[in-house]
C-alpha positions as CSV (number, residue, x, y, z in Angstrom):
1,M,-9.6,5.5,-25.4
2,L,-7.9,3.9,-27.9
3,E,-7.9,-0.1,-28.3
4,Q,-5.0,-1.5,-27.3
5,E,-3.1,-3.0,-30.4
6,W,-2.3,-7.1,-29.4
7,N,0.1,-8.7,-31.5
8,P,2.0,-12.2,-30.6
9,G,4.8,-10.6,-29.4
10,L,3.4,-8.2,-27.0
11,L,1.0,-10.9,-25.6
12,L,4.3,-13.1,-24.9
13,K,5.5,-10.5,-23.7
14,V,3.1,-9.7,-20.9
15,S,2.8,-13.6,-20.5
16,G,6.5,-13.3,-19.6
17,S,6.8,-10.3,-17.6
18,Y,7.1,-12.4,-14.3
19,W,10.6,-13.0,-15.3
20,Q,11.3,-9.9,-14.8
21,T,9.3,-10.0,-11.6
22,C,10.9,-12.9,-10.2
23,A,14.3,-11.5,-10.9
24,L,13.8,-8.2,-8.9
25,H,12.0,-10.1,-6.1
26,T,15.2,-12.3,-5.4
27,S,17.5,-9.7,-6.0
28,V,15.6,-7.5,-3.1
29,K,15.3,-10.6,-1.4
30,L,19.2,-11.3,-1.4
31,D,19.9,-7.8,-0.8
32,L,21.9,-7.4,-3.5
33,F,21.5,-3.5,-4.3
34,T,22.2,-3.1,-0.5
35,I,25.7,-5.4,-0.9
36,I,26.6,-2.8,-4.1
37,G,25.5,0.2,-2.5
38,K,27.3,3.2,-4.4
39,A,30.8,1.0,-5.2
40,T,31.2,-0.8,-8.4
41,L,32.1,-4.2,-7.5
42,S,33.1,-7.7,-9.6
43,G,30.5,-10.1,-10.0
44,K,33.0,-12.3,-7.8
45,A,33.0,-9.9,-5.2
46,I,29.3,-9.8,-4.9
47,A,28.5,-13.1,-5.3
48,E,31.6,-13.8,-1.9
49,K,29.4,-11.0,-0.1
50,A,26.2,-12.4,-0.9
51,G,27.0,-16.4,-0.4
52,L,26.1,-17.2,-3.8
53,D,27.6,-19.4,-6.6
54,E,29.8,-16.5,-8.9
55,M,28.7,-18.4,-12.2
56,A,24.9,-18.6,-11.2
57,L,25.1,-15.1,-10.0
58,A,26.4,-13.7,-12.9
59,R,22.7,-14.4,-15.2
60,L,21.4,-12.7,-12.9
61,L,23.4,-9.5,-12.9
62,D,23.4,-9.2,-16.6
63,A,19.7,-9.6,-16.7
64,L,19.5,-6.6,-14.0
65,A,22.1,-4.6,-16.3
66,A,19.5,-5.8,-19.2
67,M,16.6,-4.3,-17.3
68,Q,18.7,-1.2,-16.6
69,L,18.6,-1.7,-12.6
70,L,22.5,-2.0,-12.7
71,V,25.2,-0.7,-14.9
72,K,27.9,-2.9,-16.3
73,E,31.3,-2.1,-17.3
74,D,34.1,-4.3,-17.6
75,G,32.8,-6.8,-16.2
76,H,32.1,-4.9,-13.1
77,Y,28.7,-3.9,-11.9
78,K,26.6,-0.7,-10.2
79,N,23.8,0.8,-9.4
80,T,21.7,2.8,-11.4
81,S,20.6,6.4,-9.4
82,A,17.1,4.6,-9.3
83,A,18.4,1.0,-7.7
84,V,20.7,3.0,-5.2
85,K,17.3,5.3,-3.9
86,F,14.7,3.0,-4.3
87,L,16.6,-0.8,-3.9
88,S,19.0,-0.6,-1.3
89,K,18.3,-0.6,2.4
90,K,20.6,2.1,3.2
91,S,18.5,4.8,1.1
92,K,15.3,6.2,3.1
93,S,13.1,6.0,0.0
94,Y,13.6,2.3,0.2
95,I,10.8,0.3,-1.2
96,G,12.0,-3.1,-0.7
97,H,9.5,-3.9,1.8
98,M,6.6,-3.6,-0.3
99,I,8.4,-5.7,-3.5
100,N,8.7,-8.5,-0.4
101,H,4.8,-8.0,0.3
102,H,4.2,-8.7,-3.4
103,H,6.4,-12.0,-3.3
104,H,4.5,-13.4,-0.5
105,L,1.2,-12.9,-2.8
106,M,2.3,-14.6,-5.5
107,D,1.9,-18.3,-4.6
108,S,-2.1,-17.1,-4.3
109,W,-1.8,-15.8,-7.8
110,T,-0.4,-18.5,-9.6
111,R,-3.7,-20.8,-8.1
112,M,-6.3,-17.6,-9.4
113,A,-8.1,-20.7,-11.1
114,E,-9.1,-22.2,-7.6
115,S,-10.7,-19.4,-6.6
116,L,-12.5,-18.8,-10.3
117,K,-14.1,-22.1,-9.8
118,T,-14.9,-21.7,-5.7
119,G,-15.4,-18.4,-5.6
120,Q,-13.1,-18.5,-2.1
121,P,-9.5,-17.4,-1.5
122,N,-6.9,-19.5,-2.0
123,R,-4.0,-17.9,-0.1
124,R,-2.2,-20.0,2.3
125,R,0.5,-19.7,4.5
126,A,3.8,-19.7,2.9
127,S,7.5,-20.5,4.1
128,Y,7.8,-17.1,5.1
129,S,6.6,-16.4,9.0
130,E,3.5,-14.5,10.0
131,E,5.7,-11.8,11.5
132,E,7.6,-12.0,7.9
133,E,4.8,-11.0,6.3
134,R,3.6,-8.7,8.9
135,E,6.8,-6.6,9.0
136,S,7.0,-6.3,5.0
137,F,3.4,-5.3,4.9
138,L,3.8,-2.8,7.6
139,M,7.2,-1.3,6.6
140,G,6.1,-1.3,2.8
141,M,2.7,0.9,3.6
142,F,4.9,3.1,5.8
143,V,7.2,3.7,2.9
144,I,4.8,4.1,0.2
145,G,2.9,6.2,2.5
146,M,5.6,8.4,2.9
147,H,5.7,9.0,-1.1
148,T,1.8,9.8,-0.9
149,A,1.3,11.4,2.5
150,P,2.4,14.9,2.2
151,T,0.8,15.1,-1.3
152,L,-2.8,14.4,0.5
153,A,-2.2,16.3,3.5
154,G,-1.9,19.3,1.5
155,E,-5.2,18.4,-1.1
156,I,-7.5,17.6,2.1
157,D,-8.2,20.4,4.0
158,L,-8.3,20.6,7.2
159,S,-8.2,23.8,9.0
160,G,-10.2,24.5,11.8
161,R,-10.0,20.9,12.6
162,R,-8.8,20.1,16.4
163,T,-9.2,15.8,16.4
164,L,-8.6,13.4,13.5
165,I,-9.2,9.5,13.8
166,D,-7.1,7.4,11.4
167,I,-9.0,4.0,11.0
168,G,-7.1,1.2,10.4
169,G,-3.5,3.7,10.0
170,G,-1.2,1.0,10.7
171,P,1.7,2.6,10.6
172,G,0.5,6.1,11.2
173,T,2.0,7.4,8.2
174,F,-0.9,9.5,7.3
175,A,-2.0,10.4,10.6
176,I,1.7,12.1,11.0
177,H,1.3,13.9,7.9
178,F,-1.8,15.5,8.4
179,C,-0.8,16.8,11.9
180,L,2.9,18.3,10.3
181,K,0.7,20.0,8.1
182,N,-2.0,21.1,10.5
183,P,-0.4,22.5,13.8
184,E,-3.6,22.4,16.0
185,L,-4.6,18.7,15.0
186,K,-4.4,16.0,17.2
187,A,-4.5,12.5,15.9
188,T,-5.7,8.7,16.9
189,V,-4.7,5.9,15.0
190,Y,-7.1,3.0,15.5
191,D,-5.8,-0.3,14.7
192,L,-5.1,-3.9,15.8
193,P,-2.9,-4.5,19.1
194,T,-0.1,-6.2,17.0
195,T,0.4,-2.5,14.6
196,R,1.0,-0.6,18.1
197,P,4.8,-1.0,18.5
198,F,5.5,0.1,14.9
199,A,3.2,2.7,15.2
200,E,4.3,4.5,18.5
201,K,7.9,3.9,17.4
202,T,7.1,5.7,13.9
203,I,5.0,8.5,15.8
204,K,7.9,9.1,18.3
205,K,10.2,9.4,15.3
206,F,8.7,12.1,13.9
207,G,8.3,13.8,17.6
208,L,4.8,13.7,17.7
209,A,4.0,11.3,20.6
210,D,2.1,14.6,22.5
211,R,-0.1,14.6,19.7
212,I,-0.9,11.2,17.7
213,N,-1.9,8.6,20.2
214,F,-3.3,4.6,19.3
215,L,-5.9,3.1,20.1
216,D,-6.5,-0.7,20.2
217,G,-9.4,-2.0,18.5
218,N,-11.0,-4.0,15.4
219,Y,-13.0,-1.5,13.3
220,V,-14.9,-4.9,11.8
221,E,-15.9,-6.5,15.3
222,E,-15.7,-3.6,17.4
223,D,-17.5,-0.1,17.9
224,I,-15.2,3.1,17.7
225,E,-14.9,5.1,20.6
226,G,-14.3,8.9,20.8
227,A,-15.4,12.0,19.3
228,Y,-13.1,13.6,16.3
229,D,-13.5,16.3,13.6
230,A,-12.2,14.0,10.9
231,A,-11.9,10.8,9.6
232,W,-9.4,9.1,7.4
233,L,-9.9,5.5,6.0
234,S,-7.0,5.0,4.0
235,H,-7.2,1.5,2.0
236,I,-9.3,-0.5,4.7
237,L,-12.3,-1.0,2.6
238,H,-11.3,-2.8,-0.3
239,G,-10.7,-5.8,2.5
240,E,-14.5,-5.8,3.0
241,G,-17.8,-7.0,1.3
242,P,-20.5,-3.7,0.9
243,E,-22.4,-4.9,4.0
244,T,-19.1,-4.7,6.3
245,C,-18.2,-1.6,4.5
246,L,-21.5,0.0,5.4
247,E,-20.9,-0.9,8.8
248,I,-17.6,0.5,9.3
249,L,-18.7,3.9,7.5
250,K,-21.9,4.1,10.0
251,K,-19.4,3.0,12.8
252,T,-17.0,5.9,11.9
253,V,-19.8,8.4,11.3
254,S,-20.8,7.8,14.6
255,V,-18.2,9.4,16.3
256,L,-17.8,12.4,14.3
257,V,-19.1,15.9,15.3
258,P,-22.1,17.3,13.6
259,G,-20.5,18.8,10.5
260,G,-17.3,16.7,11.2
261,I,-15.8,15.3,7.6
262,I,-14.8,12.1,6.5
263,C,-12.3,11.2,3.9
264,I,-12.2,7.7,2.1
265,H,-8.9,6.6,0.1
266,D,-8.9,3.7,-2.1
267,F,-8.5,2.1,-5.3
268,I,-11.5,3.3,-7.1
269,L,-13.1,1.9,-9.9
270,H,-14.8,3.5,-13.2
271,D,-18.8,2.9,-12.5
272,T,-18.6,0.5,-15.5
273,M,-16.0,-1.6,-13.3
274,D,-13.8,-2.4,-16.1
275,G,-10.8,0.4,-15.1
276,P,-8.4,2.0,-14.2
277,L,-6.2,-1.1,-14.8
278,F,-4.7,-1.5,-11.4
279,P,-8.0,-0.9,-9.2
280,T,-9.0,-4.0,-11.2
281,L,-6.2,-6.3,-10.8
282,F,-6.6,-5.4,-6.9
283,S,-9.9,-6.9,-7.0
284,I,-8.4,-10.0,-8.2
285,N,-5.9,-10.0,-5.5
286,M,-8.7,-9.5,-2.9
287,L,-10.6,-12.5,-4.3
288,L,-7.4,-14.1,-3.7
289,G,-6.6,-13.7,-0.3
290,T,-10.0,-12.4,1.6
291,E,-13.5,-13.5,1.9
292,S,-15.5,-10.7,0.1
293,G,-13.0,-7.9,-0.2
294,R,-13.0,-6.0,-3.6
295,S,-12.1,-2.8,-5.5
296,Y,-15.4,-0.6,-5.0
297,S,-16.6,2.0,-8.1
298,E,-17.1,5.9,-7.4
299,T,-20.6,5.3,-7.1
300,Q,-20.8,2.2,-5.0
301,L,-18.6,4.4,-2.3
302,M,-21.0,7.5,-2.5
303,D,-24.0,5.3,-1.9
304,M,-22.4,3.7,1.2
305,L,-21.7,7.2,2.3
306,E,-25.2,8.8,1.8
307,K,-26.5,5.4,3.5
308,A,-24.6,6.0,6.6
309,G,-25.7,9.4,6.8
310,V,-22.9,11.4,5.2
311,K,-24.0,14.5,2.6
312,E,-22.3,16.5,-0.1
313,A,-19.8,13.9,-0.7
314,R,-17.6,14.7,-3.7
315,R,-14.3,13.0,-5.4
316,L,-11.2,14.8,-5.2
317,S,-8.8,15.0,-8.2
318,Y,-6.3,13.3,-6.6
319,V,-5.0,10.4,-8.6
320,G,-2.3,8.5,-6.5
321,P,0.8,6.4,-8.0
322,T,-1.2,3.2,-8.1
323,E,-4.6,5.1,-9.7
324,S,-5.9,5.7,-5.9
325,G,-8.4,8.1,-5.6
326,V,-10.0,10.1,-2.4
327,I,-13.7,11.2,-1.3
328,V,-14.4,13.3,0.9
329,G,-17.8,13.9,2.8
330,Q,-19.3,15.8,5.4
331,T,-21.9,14.8,8.2
332,K,-24.7,16.4,8.7
333,S,-24.4,19.9,10.9
Protein backbone atom coordinates (compact mmCIF):
# COMPACT_ATOMS: atom_id res chain seq x y z
CA MET A 1 0.00 0.00 0.00
CA LEU A 2 1.34 3.42 -0.94
CA GLU A 3 2.08 5.71 1.98
CA GLN A 4 -0.24 8.71 2.29
CA GLU A 5 1.63 11.91 1.46
CA TRP A 6 0.44 14.11 4.29
CA ASN A 7 0.98 17.87 4.26
CA PRO A 8 -0.40 20.73 6.38
CA GLY A 9 -3.18 21.47 3.89
CA LEU A 10 -4.42 17.88 3.80
CA LEU A 11 -4.15 17.53 7.58
CA LEU A 12 -6.24 20.67 8.08
CA LYS A 13 -8.75 19.44 5.52
CA VAL A 14 -9.24 16.26 7.54
CA SER A 15 -9.28 18.23 10.79
CA GLY A 16 -12.04 20.52 9.55
CA SER A 17 -14.04 17.92 7.65
CA TYR A 18 -16.61 17.91 10.44
CA TRP A 19 -17.78 21.28 9.12
CA GLN A 20 -19.19 19.50 6.07
CA THR A 21 -20.53 16.75 8.32
CA CYS A 22 -22.45 19.25 10.43
CA ALA A 23 -23.75 21.06 7.36
CA LEU A 24 -25.10 17.78 6.00
CA HIS A 25 -26.54 16.63 9.36
CA THR A 26 -28.32 19.95 9.91
CA SER A 27 -29.72 20.04 6.39
CA VAL A 28 -31.15 16.54 6.78
CA LYS A 29 -32.52 17.32 10.25
CA LEU A 30 -34.30 20.39 8.84
CA ASP A 31 -35.56 18.46 5.78
CA LEU A 32 -34.12 21.06 3.41
CA PHE A 33 -33.63 18.58 0.57
CA THR A 34 -37.21 17.33 0.98
CA ILE A 35 -38.53 20.89 1.00
CA ILE A 36 -36.73 21.71 -2.25
CA GLY A 37 -37.66 18.39 -3.83
CA LYS A 38 -37.57 18.63 -7.63
CA ALA A 39 -38.33 22.34 -7.64
CA THR A 40 -36.08 25.37 -8.04
CA LEU A 41 -36.67 27.75 -5.14
CA SER A 42 -35.33 31.05 -3.90
CA GLY A 43 -33.54 31.19 -0.58
CA LYS A 44 -36.47 33.22 0.74
CA ALA A 45 -38.99 30.55 -0.27
CA ILE A 46 -36.93 27.79 1.34
CA ALA A 47 -36.54 29.84 4.53
CA GLU A 48 -40.30 30.44 4.71
CA LYS A 49 -41.13 26.77 4.18
CA ALA A 50 -38.55 25.67 6.79
CA GLY A 51 -39.31 28.44 9.28
CA LEU A 52 -35.71 29.71 9.26
CA ASP A 53 -33.92 33.03 9.12
CA GLU A 54 -33.37 33.86 5.44
CA MET A 55 -29.94 35.47 5.78
CA ALA A 56 -28.59 32.75 8.04
CA LEU A 57 -29.96 29.98 5.84
CA ALA A 58 -28.34 31.53 2.77
CA ARG A 59 -24.92 30.69 4.18
CA LEU A 60 -25.85 27.02 4.60
CA LEU A 61 -27.46 26.82 1.15
CA ASP A 62 -24.35 28.30 -0.45
CA ALA A 63 -22.17 25.79 1.42
CA LEU A 64 -24.39 22.94 0.19
CA ALA A 65 -23.96 24.27 -3.34
CA ALA A 66 -20.19 24.29 -2.83
CA MET A 67 -20.48 20.68 -1.62
CA GLN A 68 -22.35 19.94 -4.88
CA LEU A 69 -25.49 18.81 -3.10
CA LEU A 70 -27.39 21.84 -4.40
CA VAL A 71 -27.10 23.80 -7.63
CA LYS A 72 -27.39 27.60 -7.40
CA GLU A 73 -28.63 29.54 -10.41
CA ASP A 74 -29.64 33.22 -10.38
CA GLY A 75 -30.13 33.21 -6.63
CA HIS A 76 -32.30 30.10 -6.71
CA TYR A 77 -31.47 26.60 -5.52
CA LYS A 78 -32.29 23.10 -6.72
CA ASN A 79 -31.24 19.65 -5.60
CA THR A 80 -28.62 17.69 -7.47
CA SER A 81 -29.77 14.29 -8.74
CA ALA A 82 -27.93 12.63 -5.83
CA ALA A 83 -29.68 14.87 -3.29
CA VAL A 84 -33.08 14.04 -4.77
CA LYS A 85 -32.32 10.32 -4.69
CA PHE A 86 -30.65 9.95 -1.31
CA LEU A 87 -31.57 13.00 0.81
CA SER A 88 -35.25 13.67 0.05
CA LYS A 89 -37.75 11.78 2.20
CA LYS A 90 -39.90 11.29 -0.89
CA SER A 91 -37.31 8.93 -2.36
CA LYS A 92 -37.26 5.18 -1.67
CA SER A 93 -33.46 5.45 -1.51
CA TYR A 94 -33.51 8.06 1.30
CA ILE A 95 -30.58 7.56 3.71
CA GLY A 96 -31.38 10.42 6.06
CA HIS A 97 -32.26 8.10 8.92
CA MET A 98 -28.73 6.72 9.01
CA ILE A 99 -27.35 10.26 8.77
CA ASN A 100 -29.47 11.16 11.81
CA HIS A 101 -28.10 8.08 13.58
CA HIS A 102 -24.58 9.31 12.86
CA HIS A 103 -25.56 12.69 14.31
CA HIS A 104 -26.68 10.98 17.52
CA LEU A 105 -23.17 9.49 17.85
CA MET A 106 -21.24 12.74 17.45
CA ASP A 107 -21.20 13.79 21.09
CA SER A 108 -19.36 10.64 22.15
CA TRP A 109 -16.76 11.12 19.40
CA THR A 110 -15.95 14.64 20.62
CA ARG A 111 -15.19 13.10 24.05
CA MET A 112 -13.08 10.19 22.80
CA ALA A 113 -10.21 11.11 25.14
CA GLU A 114 -12.40 10.16 28.12
CA SER A 115 -12.77 6.59 26.84
CA LEU A 116 -9.09 6.36 26.00
CA LYS A 117 -8.25 7.24 29.60
CA THR A 118 -10.82 4.96 31.23
CA GLY A 119 -11.23 2.18 28.68
CA GLN A 120 -14.99 2.62 29.15
CA PRO A 121 -17.77 3.92 26.89
CA ASN A 122 -18.76 7.56 27.24
CA ARG A 123 -21.96 7.64 25.19
CA ARG A 124 -24.80 9.29 27.03
CA ARG A 125 -28.39 10.11 26.23
CA ALA A 126 -28.64 13.47 24.52
CA SER A 127 -31.60 15.77 23.90
CA TYR A 128 -33.19 13.33 21.42
CA SER A 129 -35.51 10.64 22.76
CA GLU A 130 -34.77 6.93 22.96
CA GLU A 131 -37.65 6.33 20.55
CA GLU A 132 -36.19 8.83 18.07
CA GLU A 133 -32.80 7.14 18.28
CA ARG A 134 -34.32 3.67 17.80
CA GLU A 135 -36.35 4.83 14.79
CA SER A 136 -33.31 6.45 13.17
CA PHE A 137 -31.23 3.32 13.72
CA LEU A 138 -33.85 0.84 12.50
CA MET A 139 -34.85 2.92 9.49
CA GLY A 140 -31.20 3.56 8.71
CA MET A 141 -30.35 -0.14 8.90
CA PHE A 142 -33.35 -0.95 6.71
CA VAL A 143 -32.36 1.48 3.97
CA ILE A 144 -28.67 0.52 4.05
CA GLY A 145 -29.71 -3.14 4.05
CA MET A 146 -31.90 -2.54 1.02
CA HIS A 147 -28.80 -1.45 -0.88
CA THR A 148 -26.72 -4.50 0.12
CA ALA A 149 -29.17 -7.35 0.79
CA PRO A 150 -30.11 -8.06 -2.85
CA THR A 151 -26.43 -8.49 -3.75
CA LEU A 152 -25.71 -10.66 -0.73
CA ALA A 153 -28.77 -12.82 -1.42
CA GLY A 154 -27.14 -13.65 -4.74
CA GLU A 155 -23.70 -14.22 -3.23
CA ILE A 156 -24.79 -16.81 -0.64
CA ASP A 157 -26.02 -20.17 -1.88
CA LEU A 158 -29.11 -21.16 0.09
CA SER A 159 -30.46 -23.57 -2.50
CA GLY A 160 -31.87 -26.63 -0.81
CA ARG A 161 -32.21 -24.81 2.51
CA ARG A 162 -35.70 -24.58 3.94
CA THR A 163 -35.33 -22.66 7.21
CA LEU A 164 -33.15 -19.67 8.14
CA ILE A 165 -32.76 -17.75 11.38
CA ASP A 166 -31.72 -14.10 11.12
CA ILE A 167 -30.19 -13.40 14.54
CA GLY A 168 -30.44 -9.76 15.57
CA GLY A 169 -32.21 -9.22 12.27
CA GLY A 170 -33.81 -5.90 13.21
CA PRO A 171 -36.23 -4.85 10.45
CA GLY A 172 -35.80 -8.19 8.67
CA THR A 173 -34.22 -6.75 5.54
CA PHE A 174 -31.85 -9.64 4.91
CA ALA A 175 -34.42 -12.32 5.74
CA ILE A 176 -36.74 -10.66 3.24
CA HIS A 177 -34.23 -10.73 0.41
CA PHE A 178 -33.04 -14.24 1.16
CA CYS A 179 -36.67 -15.38 0.90
CA LEU A 180 -37.26 -13.40 -2.28
CA LYS A 181 -34.19 -15.04 -3.82
CA ASN A 182 -35.10 -18.53 -2.55
CA PRO A 183 -38.85 -19.22 -2.99
CA GLU A 184 -38.80 -22.41 -0.87
CA LEU A 185 -37.08 -20.75 2.10
CA LYS A 186 -38.83 -19.70 5.31
CA ALA A 187 -37.15 -17.42 7.85
CA THR A 188 -37.31 -16.37 11.48
CA VAL A 189 -36.13 -12.93 12.60
CA TYR A 190 -34.83 -13.20 16.17
CA ASP A 191 -34.50 -9.86 17.97
CA LEU A 192 -35.70 -7.74 20.88
CA PRO A 193 -39.48 -7.23 21.31
CA THR A 194 -39.10 -3.48 20.69
CA THR A 195 -38.06 -4.31 17.12
CA ARG A 196 -41.08 -6.49 16.35
CA PRO A 197 -43.57 -3.77 15.19
CA PHE A 198 -41.17 -2.32 12.63
CA ALA A 199 -40.06 -5.75 11.41
CA GLU A 200 -43.58 -7.13 11.01
CA LYS A 201 -44.68 -4.00 9.16
CA THR A 202 -41.74 -4.32 6.78
CA ILE A 203 -42.23 -8.06 6.25
CA LYS A 204 -45.92 -7.52 5.49
CA LYS A 205 -45.04 -4.75 3.04
CA PHE A 206 -43.07 -7.30 0.98
CA GLY A 207 -45.91 -9.82 1.12
CA LEU A 208 -43.88 -12.34 3.12
CA ALA A 209 -45.84 -12.57 6.37
CA ASP A 210 -46.61 -16.23 5.60
CA ARG A 211 -42.91 -17.09 5.21
CA ILE A 212 -41.13 -14.88 7.76
CA ASN A 213 -42.02 -14.81 11.45
CA PHE A 214 -40.59 -12.77 14.30
CA LEU A 215 -39.27 -14.42 17.47
CA ASP A 216 -38.77 -12.26 20.57
CA GLY A 217 -35.48 -12.79 22.34
CA ASN A 218 -32.13 -11.52 23.53
CA TYR A 219 -29.32 -13.50 21.90
CA VAL A 220 -26.88 -12.41 24.63
CA GLU A 221 -28.93 -13.32 27.67
CA GLU A 222 -31.23 -16.09 26.40
CA ASP A 223 -30.96 -19.36 24.54
CA ILE A 224 -32.11 -19.64 20.94
CA GLU A 225 -34.83 -22.16 20.17
CA GLY A 226 -35.78 -24.14 17.08
CA ALA A 227 -33.96 -25.99 14.31
CA TYR A 228 -32.69 -24.32 11.14
CA ASP A 229 -30.76 -25.09 7.97
CA ALA A 230 -28.99 -21.74 7.93
CA ALA A 231 -28.15 -18.84 10.24
CA TRP A 232 -27.39 -15.24 9.35
CA LEU A 233 -25.60 -12.90 11.79
CA SER A 234 -25.24 -9.43 10.31
CA HIS A 235 -23.46 -6.68 12.25
CA ILE A 236 -24.12 -8.09 15.73
CA LEU A 237 -20.81 -9.56 16.83
CA HIS A 238 -19.05 -6.19 16.78
CA GLY A 239 -21.30 -5.10 19.64
CA GLU A 240 -19.87 -7.70 22.02
CA GLY A 241 -16.55 -8.86 23.51
CA PRO A 242 -14.80 -12.05 22.36
CA GLU A 243 -16.23 -14.33 25.07
CA THR A 244 -19.81 -13.20 24.41
CA CYS A 245 -19.30 -13.55 20.65
CA LEU A 246 -18.20 -17.14 21.14
CA GLU A 247 -21.26 -17.86 23.28
CA ILE A 248 -23.54 -16.34 20.61
CA LEU A 249 -21.92 -18.53 17.96
CA LYS A 250 -22.27 -21.65 20.14
CA LYS A 251 -25.97 -20.86 20.68
CA THR A 252 -26.39 -20.41 16.95
CA VAL A 253 -24.64 -23.68 16.11
CA SER A 254 -26.82 -25.46 18.67
CA VAL A 255 -29.98 -24.73 16.62
CA LEU A 256 -28.45 -25.63 13.24
CA VAL A 257 -29.15 -29.05 11.79
CA PRO A 258 -26.11 -31.20 10.86
CA GLY A 259 -24.54 -29.70 7.77
CA GLY A 260 -26.27 -26.36 8.38
CA ILE A 261 -24.51 -23.16 7.33
CA ILE A 262 -23.68 -20.10 9.38
CA CYS A 263 -22.91 -16.73 7.82
CA ILE A 264 -21.23 -13.80 9.56
CA HIS A 265 -21.54 -10.38 7.94
CA ASP A 266 -19.52 -7.67 9.66
CA PHE A 267 -16.75 -5.09 9.41
CA ILE A 268 -13.75 -7.41 9.21
CA LEU A 269 -10.26 -6.17 10.01
CA HIS A 270 -7.00 -7.30 8.45
CA ASP A 271 -5.14 -9.72 10.71
CA THR A 272 -2.69 -6.87 11.42
CA MET A 273 -5.69 -4.90 12.82
CA ASP A 274 -4.63 -1.69 11.01
CA GLY A 275 -7.12 -1.73 8.15
CA PRO A 276 -9.35 -1.41 6.24
CA LEU A 277 -10.07 2.16 7.32
CA PHE A 278 -13.79 1.95 8.05
CA PRO A 279 -13.58 -1.16 10.29
CA THR A 280 -10.74 0.48 12.28
CA LEU A 281 -12.82 3.61 12.85
CA PHE A 282 -15.90 1.54 13.62
CA SER A 283 -13.94 -0.26 16.33
CA ILE A 284 -13.42 3.13 17.99
CA ASN A 285 -17.16 3.75 17.70
CA MET A 286 -17.76 0.53 19.62
CA LEU A 287 -15.29 1.64 22.31
CA LEU A 288 -17.24 4.87 22.75
CA GLY A 289 -20.66 3.24 22.91
CA THR A 290 -20.37 -0.31 24.27
CA GLU A 291 -18.78 -2.09 27.20
CA SER A 292 -16.68 -4.48 25.12
CA GLY A 293 -17.67 -4.25 21.45
CA ARG A 294 -15.04 -3.97 18.71
CA SER A 295 -14.25 -4.92 15.13
CA TYR A 296 -12.68 -8.35 14.66
CA SER A 297 -10.13 -9.69 12.21
CA GLU A 298 -10.76 -12.55 9.80
CA THR A 299 -8.57 -14.89 11.84
CA GLN A 300 -10.30 -13.97 15.09
CA LEU A 301 -13.71 -14.74 13.60
CA MET A 302 -12.46 -17.96 12.04
CA ASP A 303 -11.07 -19.08 15.42
CA MET A 304 -14.39 -18.34 17.12
CA LEU A 305 -16.26 -20.37 14.52
CA GLU A 306 -13.90 -23.31 14.93
CA LYS A 307 -14.33 -23.25 18.73
CA ALA A 308 -18.11 -23.15 18.22
CA GLY A 309 -17.97 -26.35 16.16
CA VAL A 310 -18.01 -24.91 12.65
CA LYS A 311 -15.85 -26.44 9.93
CA GLU A 312 -14.78 -25.36 6.45
CA ALA A 313 -15.19 -21.65 7.19
CA ARG A 314 -14.18 -19.39 4.32
CA ARG A 315 -14.19 -15.71 3.47
CA LEU A 316 -16.31 -14.70 0.47
CA SER A 317 -14.97 -12.20 -2.06
CA TYR A 318 -17.83 -9.79 -1.27
CA VAL A 319 -16.85 -6.29 -0.10
CA GLY A 320 -19.67 -4.01 1.03
CA PRO A 321 -19.96 -0.24 0.55
CA THR A 322 -18.51 0.30 4.05
CA GLU A 323 -15.87 -2.43 3.67
CA SER A 324 -17.95 -5.15 5.29
CA GLY A 325 -17.25 -8.79 4.51
CA VAL A 326 -18.83 -12.23 4.87
CA ILE A 327 -17.51 -15.47 6.35
CA VAL A 328 -19.45 -18.68 5.73
CA GLY A 329 -19.00 -21.97 7.60
CA GLN A 330 -20.78 -25.29 7.98
CA THR A 331 -21.68 -27.40 10.98
CA LYS A 332 -20.56 -31.01 11.22
CA SER A 333 -22.76 -33.49 9.36
